[in-house]
NUGU-986280 format. One record per residue (C-alpha): residue in one letter; x, y, z. Coordinates in steps of 0.02 Angstrom, whole numbers, plus 50000, padded with zeros to 5 digits. Layout:
<recs>
AXYZ/...
</recs>
This chain:
<recs>
G584565828354159/G584775842654272/G583625853054175/V582055843854252/F582565850354428/Q582775868054392/G581815880054508/W581515865954630/G582745871654737/G583075854854790/G585025855554755/Y584955838354674/P586575833654577/E586435833454397/I586465815654319/V587915813454208/K587325802854063/E589125795554006/N589715780553990/E591495775553921/L591245757753906/F589565758753824/E590225768953693/R591605758053669/Y590625743153667/Y589285748253532/R590455757953431/E591465741853396/L589935731753367/G589265744353235/I587385742253260/V587255760753228/P587535764053046/A588965775152996/G588775792953012/E587325790053137/W588355788753302/G588105806353363/A586285806853342/F586075789853421/M587035797153576/A586125813153570/A584295804253571/L584925791153719/R585255810553818/E583515817553775/P581965814553883/L580915799953816/P579185805253749/A577745800453850/T576635789853750/L574875783653776/R573805771253677/I571865771053668/T571225754253679/G570425744953556/Y569415733653660/R568155746053705/S566865748953577/H566825767353593/A568705768653580/K568205780353434/E567375792053543/V568825793853654/L569915797753509/H568745810153450/C568585818753612/L570525819453631/K570665827253478/E569295838853457/K569225845053628/Y570875842753726/F572225844053583/R571175858953512/E571465867353646/L573255866053637/Q573475871253468/S573685889353508/L574145887453703/E575905895553762/V576845891753930/D578355904753969/G578415911653799/Q578495894453706/K577165886553589/V576565869453669/E577125856353552/M575575845553510/P575485828853526/Q575645818753371/P575185800753315/L576325785953307/G576165782553113/W576425765853119/Y575035760253248/P573375757253171/E572045768853161/E572745781153269/L572625773453416/A574415777753500/W575205794053528/H576655803953590/T576985821053673/N578445829253752/L577495838953881/S578375835054061/R577615834154211/K578325851654242/I577545861554093/L575905850354136/R575935860354308/K576045876954231/S574375879754134/P572475874654180/Q572205868054008/L573625857654013/E573155851954187/K571475845954123/F572315836653999/H573395829054120/Q571955825354232/F570945817554062/L572385806254040/V572535801054214/S570695796654243/E570525788254073/T571955776454123/E571225773654286/C569705766954201/G570445757254075/N569965768753900/I571965773253885/S573525765453918/R575155772953957/Q576335764053883/E578135766053792/A577945766353596/V579155750753562/S578375740753710/M576825741053570/I577705731253436/P577825714353488/P575835710253500/L575425719353354/L576855705453257/L575935690953350/N574495690953234/V573105686553358/N571515680853315/P569885679153426/H570175659253427/H572025658553478/K572695651153642/I574065663153700/L575415662253832/D576195678553893/M577805671453985/C578455687854059/A576955697754092/A577245711954208/P576635724854218/G575375719054088/S575355734053950/K575605721453823/T574635709053908/A573215720253893/Q573475723453703/L573275703053678/I571735703853773/E571045717453654/M571435707253510/L570575693553574/H569055703553580/A569005713153413/D567255707153373/M566145713653504/N564885702753450/V565715689453521/P565655689853712/F566725673953733/P568035671453619/K568695654253598/G570365658353640/F571135665553792/V572945674053869/I573855665554003/A574695680354084/N576185673654189/D577675682054305/V579085676054410/D578775689754540/N577315688154656/K577145703854689/R577155711654508/C575725698154476/Y574635708554577/L574895722954459/L574765712554318/V573065708154376/H572625725354396/Q572905731654226/A572005716354157/K570565718254265/R570185734654176/L569695727054008/N568375716554096/S568885700653994/P568355683654037/C569575674853933/I571065681454055/M572065670154198/V573625677254286/V574895664654360/N576335663254451/H577805653654381/D579585653954322/A579425655554150/S580965644354123/S580225629954190/I578305634054164/P577295617754182/N576455608354040/L574575610254072/Q573275599553997/I571425601153939/D570115590053916/V569625585753716/D568305574953694/G568505566653855/R570255564953829/K571815573353920/E572845580353809/V574325591653814/L573915613153796/F574975619453654/Y574885639353614/D574545645953456/R575435661853509/I576785665653632/L577525681153695/C579175679653755/D579645697753818/V581145692053930/P581995701654072/C583455709754006/S584895723254050/G583695736253985/D585025747253889/G583785752953769/T582905761553912/M584035774753956/R583155787953920/K581755785054042/N582755774054174/I584185785954201/D585225775654312/V585615763854158/W586975776154131/K588015774354275/K587605755154290/W587945749354137/T589095735054107/T589375719453989/Q589265709654131/N587355711254146/S586945705153981/L588305690454013/Q587485685254164/L585575685854096/H585955677353935/G585765660054004/L584105664754089/Q583405671653917/L583715658253817/R582995644553937/I581355655853934/A581435655153750/T581785636453744/R580285632653852/G579215646253750/V579525635553583/E579285618553670/Q577465624253714/L577175632453560/A576045622453431/E576525617953249/G576185633253157/G576145645153293/R577065660553309/M578105666853460/V578865683653474/Y580505685353575/S580945703053625/T582115713853737/C582115731653790/S584005729153758/L585245733653616/N586395719353652/P586805705353540/I587225693853674/E585335695453736/N584725696553557/E585315687753411/A586345676753510/V584925669553586/I583915667753427/A585445659953345/S585675648053474/L583925642853475/L583735640653284/E585325629753285/K584625615953410/S583045618653334/Q583705608553186/G582505616753063/A581035615153178/L581015633653212/E581165648953077/L581235666653073/A579725675352997/D580005689852869/V578895704352937/S579845716552848/S578055720552764/E577005720952931/L576925738753018/P577305749652871/G577895765452941/L578935758153075/K580835762153044/R581985746053081/M583615739853065/P584055721753017/G584765709553137/I586645706653151/T587745691453094/K589415696553172/W589955702253343/K591085699053475/V591075696453662/M591645709153796/L592055707553970/K591735721454105/D593665724454098/G593555729253920/Q594335712253863/W593745706153687/F593365687853616/E592945682953456/E592805664353459/W592325651553610/K593915644453582/D594875660953623/V594155660153804/P595245655853957/S594555642554062/N594535654554217/R593215663854109/Q592175649054036/T590865651554187/Q590555668654129/I590525667653949/R589875652453862/P589745644653680/T588045650953634/M588555669853656/F589545668653490/P588995670253310/V588915654453196/K590615651353113/D589785640952974/E589345653152851/E587995640052766/K587105636852928/L587285657552960/K586515661752798/A585015648852821/M584735657352989/N584055672552905/L584585683953069/E584405698452960/R582535694552991/C582655701653180/L582035719053208/R583165732053303/I582495748553349/L583465764053368/P583175777353479/H583645791353345/H582635785053197/Q580975790053279/N581045797553455/T580855781453533/G581765769453655/G582925755453596/F582085737453570/F582335721653481/V581145709653412/A581235692353330/V579555682753263/L579945664453271/I578735649953175/K578705631853232/K578625620053096/S578965604853196/P578985597153362/M580845600853445/P581965587453412/W582335583653610/N580355582053621/K580165569653490/R579675550653547/Q579135535653464/P577185533353457/K576315523753598/V574625512453604/H573445527053667/Q572835524353843/K571895531553985/L573095545954062/P573455543054258/Q572675553354370/R574405562054411/T574585577154344/G576605577154326/D577475582654166/S578355566254160/E576655555054138/V575955566654011/T575735559953851/A574445566053710/A574105569153532/N574545586553463/S572755592053425/D573265605553310/N573795593553165/G572875576953194/S574765567653182/E575315551853283/C575645552553463/I576865566053508/A577245572653701/E578235585253750/E579645578853892/P579995590254025/T581635598154051/L582875594254191/A582195610254261/E580425606654252/N580795588354339/E581425596554492/E580145609554494/S578995596754505/K579855586954637/K579735602554741/M578015607454700/E577505589054753/E578425589554912/V577435605354976/Q575735602654912/N575475583954977/S574475590055125/D573275599655019/T573085589954876/E571495579254935/Q570745596354963/S570995603754799/K570205586854710/K568425590554765/E567445593954624/G567515611254550/V568645616154676/C570075622854589/G571505628454706/P572935626954716/P573015631554891/P574885629654915/S575785625955103/K576355639555188/K578245631655150/M577945642354995/K578305658655071/L579655662354914/F578195660654813/G576925673954907/F575595672155016/K574325657655000/E572875660054867/D570985657754892/P570375643554802/F569385644454640/V567505636654670/F566435632054534/L564495633554574/P564005615154571/E562515612554452/D561245610554589/D561775624654687/P560165633454784/L561305649054771/F560895651154590/L559095646554592/P558455664154647/I559765673054517/Q558865663354364/K557185666554414/F557485685554452/Y558355690354299/A557415676954198/L559025668454118/D558815657753975/P559085637853996/S560775642653898/F561605651754011/P563405644754031/K562945643354230/M564385630054259/N565655642454201/L565235652554370/L566405654054510/T566825660354680/R568375663054780/T567485656854956/Q567535638254987/E566705639255133/G565465654955216/K564335666555127/K564885670254951/R564815687454906/Q565545688854724/L565135679254580/Y566425678354438/M566355669154265/V567625661754154/S567505656253972/K567165638053932/E568905637053871/L569825642654032/R568585633154134/N569395617554049/V571145624854095/L570755627654278/L569895610754304/N571265599754227/N572695609654298/S572335613754480/E573765605954561/K575145611254455/M574585629254431/K574665643854553/V573205654354488/I573265671854560/N571795680654476/T570515675854337/G568605678454283/I567445694254261/K566205699554409/V564495695554364/W563485698454527/S563775705854699/R562885701654845/N561655715754908/S560795711355058/D559315725655004/G558975712754858/E558385697054968/Q556635706254998/F556525707154822/G556895687854791/C558685689854752/A560215693954843/F561365697254701/R561365712454596/L562395713654421/A563945721154406/Q564575735754309/E566005724754259/V565055712054137/I563765724154063/S564915724153915/T564485707053880/V563145702453736/F562565688753830/L561695698053970/K561135712053854/E560115696953771/I559375690153908/L558845703254027/W557625717654007/I558505733253965/I557715753053991/N558315763853853/V558445780653932/C558955796753850/I560535807153867/E559905819354014/D559165804454104/V561185797254090/K561815814454148/I560615812654310/L561055795154347/L562965800054337/T563065815654440/Q561595812154578/E561735799154705/N560115791954721/P558955803554612/F557075801854642/L556155793054474/S555095810654461/K556815818254410/F557025806154254/S556015809854098/S554205804954086/E554755790653951/T555825781254073/Q554675784454219/K553355774654115/K554615761854078/V555235758754250/K553375758754343/D552935741154314/L554615734154348/A555035723654495/M556055733654617/G558065726654608/S559415727054487/I559015734354322/V560025738054151/L560075756154090/K560545758753908/Y560785774753804/D560895774053617/P561565787253523/D560475796653385/P561405797753218/E560085814353182/K561035824053330/P562685823653294/D563175836053458/D562675822453574/L563605808953611/Q563925795553469/C564345779353585/P563155770353675/I563295768953877/V562635753053967/L562475755354153/C562065744154297/G560625751054402/W559585747854560/Q557675752254552/G557075756654731/K555235761954766/T555605780254745/S557095780854664/L558425775554533/R560305775254556/A561955767954447/F563205757954517/V564605763954423/P566425765554473/K566905783254494/N568245784054365/E566955776454225/R565705788754302/L566765803954252/H567265796354087/Y565645795954027/L565295813054099/R566685820454002/M566145810253838/M564625820953854/G565365837653878/V565035838754074/E566505848654153/V567085837554293/F568945842454329/K568385854354469/A567105840854531/K568445826854543/R569515838654643/K568195841554775/E567735823054768/E569425817054811/E569435830954955/S567935823755030/E568405804955008/S569625805055161/K568195810355287/A566875796755211/A568315784155258/E568515788955418/E566605787455443/V566505771055370/Q567895763755484/H566855768255633/R565505754655563/L566875740755537/A566575732355712/Q564675731055622/T564965719855493/E564555702355514/E564625694255343/G565965686655262/M567415696255188/D567445700755006/V569235696454913/E568755705254768/D570245719954793/K571515708754882/E572995716354766/H572485734154791/D573715740254926/L575225730854836/V574765737354666/T574665755054722/K576665752454808/M577165742854636/E576635755854550/A577625768654633/E579225759154649/I579165756954452/G578835774354421/E577055774254330/E575625787254373/S574495779254515/S572915771254441/H571995766254593/T570515754654598/P568925762254541/V567815764154694/E566025763354694/S565775779754783/N564165785254682/A562715775554783/M563775760654851/E562975751954983/V563775756355155/E564165737955211/N565105734855049/K566235750355079/I566435742355261/E567075726655190/D568245733255058/L569125744455178/D569245730655324/Q569775718055193/S571155730655116/S571805732055287/K572015713055314/N572645712055141/A574015724255167/N574665714555318/N574595699255221/H575835706455082/V576935713855215/S577185697155298/Q577265685955152/E577985697155005/S579055687254898/K580925692954887/D581355706954765/T582065705454595/D583775709454539/T583815729454496/R584885726854359/I583355716854268/V582425727354163/K580565721854119/D579715735654005/
</recs>
């Protein structure tokens, strides 16, 4: 604690890592094996190692890993700081393909050596462009245990800040030859502000199969999808239920937990956790898998929730045996006996012992099942508890549930099939379960959901007619919903005969099979500045649920307006975000360039054509001016060159060729090619503030509509600071970016900052920790 501040001269008080009630509570429960208590407490008092994960979504993940090991780790091998040898980062043995690493290097040490500073800058920059994710080790476990396949429909119930959501997106895109997997991720969070942090995380992966929504997870509405002309309830194949918790497993990084910890936190959260888990299994498809997890060690938040869920499911749920999954991960089995303690230290072993004046604080579901036969059938030992001292991590709890049949309270006698009413209220939803083809089964809404529907109906009546226009997927909630955040821009799909698309189709020679019906904008009126695309399956979800979902963000940017292009017949240029998708590679002309050409494109703002190789000059000579795709393919016979492909979105002018690549992505590629970018980045950052001032003078000259692309930027930056994460700002296309777009971005972010300040939602209780 205090050692971190030595030498700063700030006079910070030393943080005392002691809590007598905590020790008494967990000693009595016996969750730590005999003889290991001292090691357990010692581990809790040590700083948590920093962990990072190389994203498996990108095709060049192995190249990033190669660069990390061969360049940066090799430089650290013989490095000493203050006479001590620097400890080498180590891979997490249980994470597949060495794609996750941990290190004990603190920020204080990182500042003391140029080599370490370069390593730190590498980590920060790679995090900003999405190639590396800073994520706690135990947080990586739940998505791995979900066993996600590309065709799965996935719900992440409590998703912010988004590290686990990113893993789920990566798993959807395991096969990079399939740009639009049939599955999708719906990522939800109750906190409107944190939803924008979630958007920021997800957008780095450039997937058309992710949608961020803002709801209370315990009453998240049933959604409908169109199946062969008939509306059916959407059941999810996989659900991640990483609930809010007291967070005593995070003591190593959240030091405040030491002084704030009390059993009262768990008692207050137990009911919410059980409601969220119950809502999750209601929406799980038969045969589907739900992972319940917390960053708490407390059985009141863990086994008690699972046991209660299993008991009331009457056999519809079972705990999966995952002992053979993630080999190398040290884990403790779930416990079957525990007691309940009040914050004054008073213990209760059974519900019947609880006095009436305490029965609002303590509930029957908090106690273990007394019937030995029932208890044995639950197999609570199949739960996983991760203890900090076993592999130098935080504390964590995971349970994997399989749904064998509908929940008993959702069963209903089959009804005659009839056309569903147009209202989308949950009480009128009746559909067949598409997963098993069985008789008609409907999920009846919970009481909380009915209440939510009434509230939503009251505040949305005035806006319903607007949202019913064809292709407009709102929902634009009225200003009465201030607690739910500010009014969102609608999602508007391009009509079949939209004249906006014709010049795009002609200029890019798009195949007739191009899925133009999946294109959307965030502008219902005025000039459209960006065109986005979602998968066919997400389009289905959006069109059928506009009145009951609050969608914060979805889609991948495909085209951006560029006024210079109008003279060439198309006012839209390709966005770098969509370059990774295969469908564009197949239908567009692509210019293959050599590695030296790539370096020129990434280091010079608007290089003349004469600077490129003669072969490249010949290829572009006869092409029409405008948007262009430039690709580098590695040569296996030149192993010293970069061995992963690079695809860049470019623009060909009369005498020059430029690349539209976000700053951090540009630096990433240069780093992969061995170009020293550390000093260049620092100079660039110093000059950015001056450039911003110049751009501000041009704000008054902007006449076109504003771009809503970076609405969440300011709030994301603020939220990252609040949760103690390294700031990872939205990449700025500073290389050859149109001045008008810079103007719009600055002006819009200023407006949005005011919106967020005036209408931001109520902060969540600081005692509730989400990893």
